[in-house]
C-alpha positions as CSV (number, residue, x, y, z in Angstrom):
1,M,64.2,3.9,-30.6
2,A,61.3,1.3,-30.2
3,E,57.8,2.7,-30.6
4,R,56.0,2.8,-27.2
5,I,53.0,0.4,-27.0
6,P,49.9,2.2,-25.7
7,V,48.4,0.9,-22.4
8,K,45.1,-1.0,-22.7
9,R,43.1,-1.0,-19.5
10,C,41.4,-4.4,-19.0
11,A,38.3,-5.0,-16.8
12,I,37.4,-8.5,-15.7
13,Y,33.7,-9.4,-15.5
14,V,32.5,-12.6,-13.9
15,R,29.0,-14.0,-13.2
16,K,27.3,-17.1,-11.7
17,S,23.6,-17.7,-12.1
18,S,22.9,-19.2,-8.6
19,E,24.3,-18.4,-5.2
20,E,25.0,-22.0,-4.6
21,G,28.7,-22.6,-3.7
22,L,29.6,-18.9,-3.5
23,D,30.4,-19.3,0.2
24,M,33.2,-21.8,-0.6
25,S,36.8,-20.8,0.0
26,Y,37.4,-21.0,-3.8
27,N,34.3,-20.5,-5.8
28,S,33.3,-20.3,-9.5
29,L,33.7,-16.5,-9.6
30,E,37.2,-16.6,-8.3
31,A,38.1,-19.3,-10.8
32,Q,36.7,-17.2,-13.7
33,S,38.7,-14.2,-12.4
34,D,41.9,-16.1,-12.2
35,A,41.6,-17.4,-15.7
36,C,40.9,-13.9,-17.1
37,A,43.8,-12.4,-15.1
38,A,46.2,-15.1,-16.5
39,Y,45.0,-14.3,-20.0
40,I,45.6,-10.5,-19.5
41,A,49.1,-11.3,-18.2
42,S,49.8,-13.3,-21.3
43,Q,49.0,-10.2,-23.4
44,R,51.3,-7.9,-21.5
45,H,53.5,-7.4,-24.5
46,E,50.4,-5.8,-26.2
47,G,50.1,-3.3,-23.5
48,W,47.3,-5.0,-21.6
49,V,47.0,-4.0,-17.9
50,K,44.5,-5.5,-15.4
51,L,42.4,-3.0,-13.5
52,A,42.2,-3.6,-9.7
53,E,38.4,-3.8,-9.6
54,V,36.7,-7.0,-10.7
55,Y,33.1,-6.6,-11.8
56,E,31.1,-9.6,-10.5
57,D,27.4,-10.7,-10.3
58,G,26.9,-13.7,-8.0
59,G,23.4,-15.2,-8.2
60,Y,22.2,-13.2,-11.2
61,S,20.8,-14.6,-14.4
62,G,22.3,-13.7,-17.8
63,G,18.8,-13.3,-19.3
64,N,18.7,-9.5,-18.7
65,M,21.0,-6.6,-17.9
66,D,19.5,-5.8,-14.5
67,R,22.6,-6.7,-12.6
68,P,24.7,-4.3,-10.4
69,G,28.0,-5.5,-11.7
70,V,27.1,-5.0,-15.3
71,Q,25.6,-1.5,-14.6
72,Q,28.8,-0.4,-12.8
73,L,30.8,-1.8,-15.7
74,L,28.8,0.1,-18.3
75,A,29.1,3.3,-16.2
76,D,32.9,3.0,-16.1
77,V,32.9,2.3,-19.9
78,A,30.9,5.5,-20.4
79,A,33.3,7.4,-18.2
80,G,36.3,6.2,-20.4
81,R,38.0,4.1,-17.7
82,I,38.1,0.9,-19.7
83,D,39.6,-0.2,-23.0
84,I,38.9,-4.0,-23.0
85,I,36.4,-6.2,-21.2
86,V,37.6,-9.7,-20.5
87,V,35.2,-12.5,-19.7
88,Y,35.6,-16.3,-19.3
89,K,32.9,-17.1,-21.8
90,I,30.6,-14.8,-23.7
91,D,27.5,-16.1,-22.0
92,R,28.9,-14.8,-18.7
93,L,28.2,-11.3,-20.0
94,T,24.8,-11.9,-21.6
95,R,22.7,-14.7,-23.0
96,S,20.3,-12.4,-24.9
97,L,20.9,-11.3,-28.5
98,T,18.8,-8.2,-27.9
99,D,20.8,-7.2,-24.9
100,F,24.0,-7.9,-26.7
101,A,23.0,-5.7,-29.6
102,R,22.5,-2.8,-27.2
103,L,25.7,-3.6,-25.3
104,N,27.7,-3.8,-28.5
105,E,26.4,-0.4,-29.6
106,V,27.5,1.2,-26.3
107,L,31.0,-0.5,-26.6
108,D,31.4,0.7,-30.2
109,Q,30.5,4.3,-29.2
110,N,33.2,4.3,-26.5
111,N,35.8,2.3,-28.6
112,V,35.8,-0.6,-26.2
113,S,36.3,-4.2,-27.2
114,F,35.9,-7.4,-25.3
115,V,37.5,-10.8,-25.2
116,A,36.3,-14.2,-24.1
117,V,39.2,-16.3,-22.7
118,T,37.8,-19.7,-23.9
119,Q,36.3,-18.3,-27.2
120,Q,38.9,-16.1,-28.9
121,F,37.4,-13.7,-31.5
122,N,37.9,-10.0,-32.4
123,T,34.8,-7.8,-32.3
124,S,36.4,-5.2,-34.5
125,T,36.0,-7.3,-37.6
126,S,32.8,-8.4,-39.4
127,M,33.8,-12.1,-39.1
128,G,34.4,-11.7,-35.4
129,R,31.0,-10.1,-34.9
130,L,29.4,-12.9,-37.0
131,T,31.1,-15.5,-34.8
132,L,29.9,-13.7,-31.7
133,N,26.3,-13.6,-32.9
134,V,26.4,-17.3,-33.6
135,L,27.7,-18.0,-30.1
136,L,25.1,-15.8,-28.5
137,S,22.3,-17.5,-30.5
138,F,23.3,-20.8,-29.0
139,A,23.6,-19.2,-25.5
140,Q,20.1,-17.8,-25.8
141,F,18.8,-21.2,-27.1
142,E,20.4,-23.0,-24.2
143,R,18.8,-20.6,-21.7
144,E,15.3,-21.0,-23.3
145,V,15.7,-24.8,-23.4
146,A,16.8,-24.8,-19.7
147,G,13.7,-22.7,-18.9
148,E,11.4,-25.2,-20.7
149,R,13.0,-28.1,-18.8
150,I,12.5,-26.4,-15.5
151,R,8.8,-25.7,-16.3
152,D,8.3,-29.3,-17.4
153,K,10.0,-30.5,-14.2
154,V,7.8,-28.3,-12.0
155,A,4.6,-29.5,-13.7
156,A,5.6,-33.2,-13.4
157,S,6.6,-32.8,-9.8
158,K,3.4,-31.0,-8.8
159,K,1.3,-33.6,-10.6
160,K,3.0,-36.1,-8.2
161,G,2.0,-33.9,-5.3
162,M,5.5,-32.6,-4.5
163,W,6.1,-29.2,-2.9
164,M,8.0,-27.1,-5.4
165,G,8.8,-24.0,-3.2
166,G,7.3,-20.6,-2.8
167,P,5.9,-18.9,0.3
168,V,5.3,-21.5,3.0
169,P,1.7,-21.2,4.3
170,L,1.0,-20.8,8.0
171,G,0.7,-24.2,9.7
172,Y,3.5,-25.8,7.7
173,A,7.3,-25.8,7.6
174,V,9.7,-27.2,5.0
175,K,11.9,-30.2,6.0
176,D,13.9,-32.1,3.4
177,R,11.9,-30.3,0.7
178,K,8.6,-31.6,2.1
179,L,5.9,-29.8,3.9
180,V,5.5,-30.9,7.6
181,I,2.9,-29.7,10.0
182,V,3.8,-27.2,12.8
183,D,1.4,-28.0,15.6
184,K,1.2,-24.6,17.1
185,E,0.5,-22.8,13.8
186,A,-1.8,-25.6,12.6
187,E,-4.1,-25.0,15.6
188,I,-4.4,-21.4,14.6
189,V,-5.5,-22.5,11.1
190,R,-8.0,-25.0,12.5
191,T,-9.5,-22.3,14.7
192,M,-9.7,-19.9,11.8
193,F,-11.8,-22.3,9.7
194,K,-14.0,-23.1,12.7
195,R,-14.6,-19.4,13.6
196,Y,-15.4,-18.5,10.0
197,L,-18.2,-21.0,9.9
198,E,-19.5,-19.4,13.1
199,L,-19.1,-15.7,12.1
200,R,-19.7,-16.0,8.3
201,S,-17.7,-12.9,7.7
202,V,-14.0,-12.4,6.8
203,R,-14.1,-8.9,8.3
204,L,-15.4,-10.1,11.7
205,L,-12.9,-13.0,11.6
206,Q,-10.0,-10.5,11.0
207,Q,-11.2,-8.4,13.9
208,D,-11.4,-11.5,16.1
209,H,-7.8,-12.5,15.3
210,E,-6.7,-8.9,15.9
211,R,-8.2,-9.0,19.4
212,Q,-6.6,-12.3,20.2
213,G,-3.2,-11.1,18.9
214,V,-2.8,-13.6,16.0
215,R,0.2,-12.6,13.9
216,S,1.8,-13.8,10.7
217,R,5.0,-15.9,10.9
218,L,8.4,-14.2,11.4
219,R,10.6,-14.7,8.4
220,P,14.4,-14.0,8.8
221,Q,16.0,-12.7,5.6
222,K,19.6,-13.2,4.4
223,D,20.5,-9.6,5.0
224,G,19.5,-9.9,8.7
225,R,16.1,-8.3,8.5
226,I,13.1,-9.9,10.1
227,L,9.8,-9.7,8.2
228,G,6.3,-10.8,9.2
229,G,4.9,-10.6,12.7
230,L,2.0,-8.5,11.5
231,V,-1.7,-8.6,12.0
232,L,-3.3,-10.9,9.4
233,G,-5.3,-8.7,6.9
234,R,-8.6,-9.6,5.4
235,G,-7.0,-10.5,2.1
236,A,-4.5,-12.9,3.7
237,I,-7.2,-14.6,5.7
238,A,-9.5,-15.0,2.6
239,H,-6.5,-16.5,0.7
240,M,-5.9,-19.0,3.6
241,L,-9.5,-20.0,3.7
242,K,-9.4,-20.8,0.0
243,N,-5.9,-22.5,0.0
244,P,-6.3,-26.2,-1.0
245,L,-2.9,-27.0,0.6
246,Y,-4.7,-27.3,3.9
247,V,-6.7,-30.3,2.7
248,G,-3.6,-32.0,1.3
249,L,-3.9,-30.9,-2.3
250,I,-1.3,-29.2,-4.6
251,R,-2.5,-26.7,-7.2
252,Y,-0.9,-26.5,-10.6
253,Q,-2.5,-23.9,-12.8
254,S,-6.2,-24.8,-12.8
255,E,-5.7,-28.4,-11.7
256,L,-5.6,-29.9,-8.2
257,H,-3.4,-33.0,-7.4
258,K,-3.1,-35.0,-4.2
259,G,-0.1,-33.8,-2.2
260,Q,2.5,-35.7,-0.4
261,H,1.9,-33.7,2.8
262,E,-0.5,-34.2,5.6
263,P,-3.8,-32.2,5.6
264,I,-4.6,-29.8,8.5
265,I,-8.3,-29.3,7.7
266,A,-10.8,-32.0,7.0
267,A,-12.3,-32.1,3.5
268,E,-15.8,-31.7,4.8
269,R,-15.0,-28.5,6.8
270,F,-13.0,-27.0,3.9
271,D,-15.9,-27.6,1.5
272,A,-18.3,-26.0,4.0
273,V,-16.1,-22.9,4.2
274,Q,-15.9,-22.7,0.4
275,T,-19.7,-22.8,0.2
276,A,-20.0,-20.1,2.8
277,L,-17.5,-17.9,1.1
278,A,-19.4,-18.3,-2.2
279,E,-22.7,-17.3,-0.4
280,Q,-21.2,-14.3,1.2
281,A,-19.5,-13.0,-2.0
282,P,-21.3,-10.0,-3.4
283,R,-23.3,-10.7,-6.5
284,E,-22.0,-9.4,-9.8
285,D,-24.9,-7.0,-10.1
286,A,-24.0,-5.6,-6.7
287,R,-20.5,-4.6,-7.8
288,P,-20.8,-1.2,-9.5
289,N,-18.0,-0.3,-11.9
290,R,-16.2,2.8,-10.9
291,P,-16.9,5.5,-12.0
292,T,-20.6,4.7,-12.2
293,G,-21.7,8.1,-13.4
294,V,-25.1,7.7,-11.8
295,L,-24.6,8.0,-8.0
296,L,-25.2,11.7,-8.1
297,K,-27.9,11.7,-10.8
298,G,-30.5,14.4,-10.3
299,I,-28.7,16.2,-7.4
300,V,-25.7,17.8,-9.2
301,F,-25.8,21.4,-10.4
302,D,-23.2,23.8,-11.7
303,G,-22.6,27.3,-10.3
304,N,-25.2,28.8,-12.6
305,G,-27.9,26.6,-11.2
306,S,-28.0,24.4,-14.3
307,R,-28.5,20.7,-13.7
308,M,-25.5,18.5,-14.6
309,Q,-26.5,15.3,-16.4
310,P,-24.6,12.0,-16.5
311,T,-22.8,11.5,-19.8
312,Y,-20.1,9.3,-21.2
313,S,-17.7,8.9,-24.1
314,N,-16.1,5.9,-25.7
315,K,-12.4,5.8,-26.5
316,K,-10.7,2.7,-27.8
317,G,-13.4,0.5,-26.2
318,V,-13.2,2.2,-22.8
319,R,-16.2,4.2,-21.4
320,Y,-15.4,7.4,-19.6
321,H,-18.2,8.9,-17.4
322,Y,-18.8,12.6,-16.8
323,Y,-21.3,15.0,-15.2
324,T,-22.0,17.8,-17.7
325,S,-24.0,21.0,-17.5
326,A,-27.3,20.7,-19.4
327,K,-26.6,24.1,-21.1
328,R,-23.3,22.8,-22.4
329,L,-25.1,19.7,-23.8
330,R,-27.8,21.7,-25.5
331,L,-25.2,24.0,-27.2
332,A,-23.1,20.9,-28.1
333,S,-20.0,23.0,-27.5
334,D,-17.5,24.0,-24.9
335,D,-19.7,26.7,-23.4
336,P,-17.6,28.8,-21.0
337,Q,-20.5,29.0,-18.6
338,G,-21.0,25.3,-18.6
339,I,-18.8,22.7,-16.9
340,R,-17.9,19.0,-17.3
341,V,-16.2,17.0,-14.6
342,P,-15.1,13.3,-14.4
343,A,-17.8,11.3,-12.7
344,G,-15.5,9.1,-10.7
345,D,-13.5,12.0,-9.3
346,L,-16.7,14.0,-8.3
347,E,-18.3,11.0,-6.7
348,H,-15.1,10.2,-4.7
349,I,-15.0,13.8,-3.4
350,V,-18.6,13.8,-2.4
351,I,-18.5,10.4,-0.7
352,S,-15.2,11.2,1.1
353,A,-16.6,14.6,2.2
354,V,-19.7,13.0,3.7
355,A,-17.7,10.3,5.5
356,D,-15.2,12.8,6.9
357,R,-18.0,15.0,8.3
358,L,-19.8,12.0,9.9
359,K,-16.5,11.0,11.6
360,D,-15.9,14.6,12.9
361,A,-17.3,14.3,16.4
362,K,-17.0,18.0,17.2
363,C,-19.0,19.2,14.2
364,M,-21.6,16.4,14.5
365,Q,-22.1,17.0,18.2
366,Q,-22.7,20.7,17.4
367,W,-25.4,19.7,14.8
368,L,-26.9,17.0,17.0
369,A,-27.1,19.0,20.2
370,P,-30.3,21.0,19.5
371,R,-31.9,17.9,17.8
372,A,-31.5,15.1,20.4
373,Q,-31.3,14.5,24.1
374,T,-27.9,15.0,25.7
375,S,-28.0,11.5,27.1
376,D,-28.4,10.1,23.5
377,L,-25.4,12.0,22.0
378,P,-22.7,9.3,22.6
379,A,-24.8,6.6,20.9
380,L,-25.7,9.0,18.0
381,L,-22.1,9.9,17.5
382,K,-21.2,6.2,17.4
383,R,-23.9,5.6,14.8
384,C,-22.4,8.5,12.7
385,A,-18.9,7.0,12.9
386,D,-20.3,3.5,11.9
387,L,-22.2,5.1,9.0
388,A,-19.0,6.9,7.9
389,S,-17.0,3.6,7.9
390,L,-19.6,2.0,5.6
391,S,-19.5,5.0,3.2
392,S,-15.8,5.9,3.2
393,S,-14.9,3.9,0.1
394,A,-16.1,4.9,-3.4
395,Y,-15.4,1.3,-4.5
396,S,-17.7,-0.2,-1.8
397,T,-21.2,-1.4,-2.5
398,S,-22.2,0.8,0.4
399,A,-21.1,4.0,-1.4
400,S,-24.7,4.9,-2.1
401,K,-25.3,5.1,1.6
402,A,-23.3,8.4,1.6
403,T,-24.9,9.8,-1.6
404,D,-28.4,8.9,-0.3
405,L,-27.8,11.5,2.5
406,V,-26.9,14.2,0.0
407,Q,-29.6,16.7,-1.0
408,K,-27.6,18.8,-3.5
409,V,-24.1,19.1,-5.0
410,I,-23.0,22.4,-6.5
411,V,-19.9,22.3,-8.7
412,T,-17.9,25.3,-9.7
413,K,-14.4,25.6,-11.1
414,K,-12.9,26.2,-7.6
415,V,-15.3,24.6,-5.1
416,V,-17.6,21.6,-4.7
417,E,-20.4,22.3,-2.3
418,V,-22.0,19.2,-0.7
419,Q,-25.4,19.7,1.1
420,I,-26.4,16.8,3.4
421,S,-30.1,16.6,4.1
422,G,-30.7,16.9,7.9
423,A,-34.1,15.2,7.5
424,K,-32.5,12.1,5.8
425,L,-29.7,12.0,8.4
426,K,-32.1,12.2,11.3
427,K,-34.1,9.3,9.8
428,V,-31.0,7.2,9.3
429,L,-29.9,7.9,12.9
430,G,-33.3,7.2,14.3
431,I,-33.9,10.8,15.7
432,V,-37.5,11.5,16.3
433,V,-38.3,15.3,16.1
434,P,-41.6,16.7,17.4
435,H,-43.8,18.1,14.6
436,D,-43.7,21.7,15.9
437,Q,-39.9,21.7,15.6
438,H,-39.8,21.0,11.9
439,D,-40.2,24.6,10.8
440,R,-36.7,26.1,11.2
441,R,-33.3,24.6,12.0
442,T,-29.8,26.0,12.1
443,N,-27.9,25.3,9.0
444,V,-24.4,24.1,10.0
445,I,-21.7,24.9,7.3
446,H,-18.4,23.0,7.3
447,D,-15.4,23.9,5.2
448,L,-12.7,21.6,4.0
449,N,-10.8,21.9,7.2
450,G,-13.7,20.8,9.5
451,H,-14.5,24.3,10.7
452,C,-18.1,24.7,11.7
453,K,-20.2,27.9,11.4
454,E,-23.9,28.5,11.7
455,D,-26.2,30.1,9.2
456,R,-29.4,31.1,11.1
457,E,-31.3,32.0,8.0
458,S,-34.6,30.4,7.4
459,H,-33.4,27.4,5.4
460,P,-34.2,23.7,5.6
461,D,-32.1,21.6,8.0
462,V,-28.9,21.2,5.9
463,I,-25.2,20.4,6.6
464,T,-23.2,22.2,4.0
465,I,-19.6,21.1,3.2
466,A,-17.4,23.3,1.0
467,V,-14.5,21.4,-0.6
468,T,-11.8,23.4,-2.4
469,S,-11.1,21.7,-5.8
470,H,-10.1,22.5,-9.3
471,L,-9.9,20.9,-12.7
472,L,-6.5,19.6,-13.7
473,R,-5.5,18.6,-17.2
474,C,-3.0,15.7,-17.2
475,G,-2.1,15.1,-20.8
476,K,-5.3,14.4,-22.6
477,Q,-7.2,13.5,-19.4
478,V,-9.0,15.9,-17.1
479,K,-9.1,15.3,-13.4
480,L,-11.0,17.0,-10.6
481,V,-8.5,17.3,-7.7
482,L,-8.6,18.6,-4.2
483,G,-6.9,21.9,-3.3
484,H,-5.1,22.7,-0.1
485,G,-7.0,24.3,2.7
486,P,-5.3,27.0,4.8
487,D,-4.7,24.6,7.7
488,Q,-3.9,21.5,5.7
489,P,-0.2,20.4,5.7
490,C,1.4,20.4,2.3
491,E,3.3,17.3,1.1
492,A,6.0,17.3,-1.6
493,K,5.4,15.2,-4.6
494,P,8.1,12.5,-4.6
495,K,8.4,12.4,-8.5
496,L,9.0,16.2,-8.7
497,V,11.6,16.1,-5.9
498,E,13.3,13.1,-7.6
499,I,13.7,14.8,-10.9
500,I,15.1,18.0,-9.3
501,T,17.6,15.9,-7.3
502,K,18.6,13.9,-10.3
503,T,19.3,16.9,-12.5
504,R,21.3,18.5,-9.7
505,R,23.4,15.3,-9.5
506,W,24.0,15.3,-13.2
507,Y,25.2,18.9,-13.1
508,E,27.6,18.2,-10.2
509,G,28.9,15.1,-12.0
510,L,29.7,17.1,-15.1
511,T,31.4,19.9,-13.2
512,S,33.5,17.4,-11.1
513,G,34.5,15.3,-14.0
514,R,32.7,12.2,-12.9
515,Y,30.6,12.5,-16.0
516,P,32.9,13.5,-18.9
517,T,30.0,14.0,-21.4
518,L,26.2,14.1,-21.6
519,R,26.4,10.8,-23.4
520,S,27.9,9.1,-20.3
521,I,25.0,10.3,-18.2
522,A,22.6,9.0,-20.9
523,V,24.2,5.6,-20.8
524,Q,24.0,5.3,-17.1
525,E,20.4,6.5,-17.0
526,N,19.5,4.3,-20.0
527,C,18.0,7.2,-21.9
528,D,18.7,9.4,-24.9
529,K,21.3,12.1,-24.8
530,S,18.7,14.6,-26.0
531,Y,16.5,13.8,-23.0
532,V,19.5,14.5,-20.6
533,S,20.2,17.7,-22.5
534,R,16.7,19.0,-22.1
535,L,16.2,18.1,-18.5
536,L,19.6,19.5,-17.4
537,S,18.1,23.0,-17.4
538,L,16.2,21.9,-14.2
539,A,19.5,22.2,-12.4
540,F,19.2,26.0,-12.8
541,L,15.6,26.2,-11.6
542,A,14.8,29.4,-9.6
543,P,15.5,28.8,-5.9
544,D,12.0,29.9,-4.9
545,I,10.4,27.4,-7.3
546,V,12.7,24.6,-5.9
547,E,11.7,25.6,-2.4
548,R,8.0,25.3,-3.3
549,I,8.5,21.9,-4.9
550,L,10.4,20.6,-1.8
551,T,7.8,21.8,0.6
552,G,4.8,21.0,-1.5
553,H,3.6,24.6,-1.7
554,H,3.5,24.8,-5.5
555,A,0.3,24.8,-7.5
556,A,-1.4,21.5,-8.0
557,T,-1.2,22.0,-11.8
558,L,2.6,21.7,-11.6
559,T,3.0,18.1,-12.4
560,L,5.9,16.0,-13.5
561,E,4.6,15.9,-17.1
562,R,4.2,19.7,-17.2
563,L,7.8,20.2,-15.8
564,R,9.3,17.9,-18.5
565,K,7.4,19.6,-21.3
566,A,8.7,23.0,-20.1
567,C,12.3,21.9,-20.6
568,P,14.6,23.3,-21.7
569,L,13.7,26.1,-19.3
570,P,14.6,29.7,-20.0
571,A,17.7,31.0,-18.2
572,R,15.8,34.0,-16.7
573,W,14.1,33.2,-13.4
574,E,11.3,35.6,-14.1
575,E,10.4,33.7,-17.2
576,Q,10.5,30.4,-15.3
577,R,8.1,31.8,-12.7
578,A,5.7,32.9,-15.4
579,M,5.7,29.4,-16.9
580,L,5.5,27.3,-13.7
581,L,3.9,29.4,-11.0
582,D,0.3,29.9,-11.8
């Protein structure tokens, strides 16, 4: 009785670098597939059987493995559904020696071989692998030479003033691979340059366009989506004002060449706009590096009343700024009564707190009512809102406007208390108070949620803001982060939700047979088997911990890094709660 030949399941993989020609009735992918199918049929006596699914990547480069067809192929290899991979040529699968080395390792682990129809070799022998490496070396060389040719062609074409693709700027359209003027859009561009010379401000120009309903161009996508049609942002407007295409020039790296398209803006006006932009740009000495570590100098104190001084440390050429208790500095140690907080985080909290309170019309009206005429309140509230908008960004050169109003900042391990000087705020707002009313004022206290309450003690005129916060250690770095107030909505952290969902999916795949082994999960996730093994314990996380993560009601100290380091988790839910719920 003849010995039965084992069945060898053959998967066909095809690829084409560009999408050109894929819409034809018989394209390159189908030609590759037919050739591979014919070769499999010729090996039927060896037990070769073609799988129904053909793995294909149309319009994907072979320079990397980030292709949906390849990823699905590797997933099925890991799942044990494939014995042989058949390709038309080896460069269809990959053109990179590095990628091939990783791919070959995966195939060896799963006892899978592959065959190229036009380049016959056997990967199970050393000579076959040598031949394959030589072929791949030439494939990679061909890809790199092709890339160099393309770059040289682009450089030569741009030097001739030719349009070589990319986002088409407003005012132009592409016709026969050349830029042509669109009259309606070109008028918008001309008006933009004219208005900027009148306003001398990108911010005011952006607001002017928003009032007039100027929108970006609608861009239909291949998948049917429509992008664009949005209000032009300040960054987009600034880029357009600096774009040399509008004066008939083509930029290549740092060089400008005369283009083959018609200009929309006259050279004189374009040069005038560039001069105005340069004049309006903030000076280098007016751009503070964040964190500065000096915005709150002299007004920061810890909970014990000790002044906190600006300090810094250097690590690998990077300077990190802090505010540190003076007592801790004198003792030159981690004194438990002292405190050290990152300067940038503290400054951001203070500036944001001041800006938020200035924008809170209800609280500000309560503070302003006994200090100003009723008829003046609307104008004063408007000034408060304007001042808040100038001070709302810690990256802004106007950040000091917020800190100039601050009289004192008290930092504890759970609360940052910000005291706004009423006298300074009245001066900024232009409120004139009679001399006999300077003695006592109501001290209005605001908590993190904007609640206002009065303190009728005999204190100077002060607005006090209590911001719940705590120090959070993230690896070797310490951050000062905001806590949740009782009325603040909690938001789930996407990364925590993602890792919980992922490990649940792994467990369900193992129990259903979709993933036969942990190694198959590791191959699909492109990670180590040990990593999968450790994190799989998250699939058995206590239900109340999962609920807190999904609703965002967990402690702020429960970060993704901390959750990973806690794995593998203990099986007992009580021990999990002790580890993660603090």
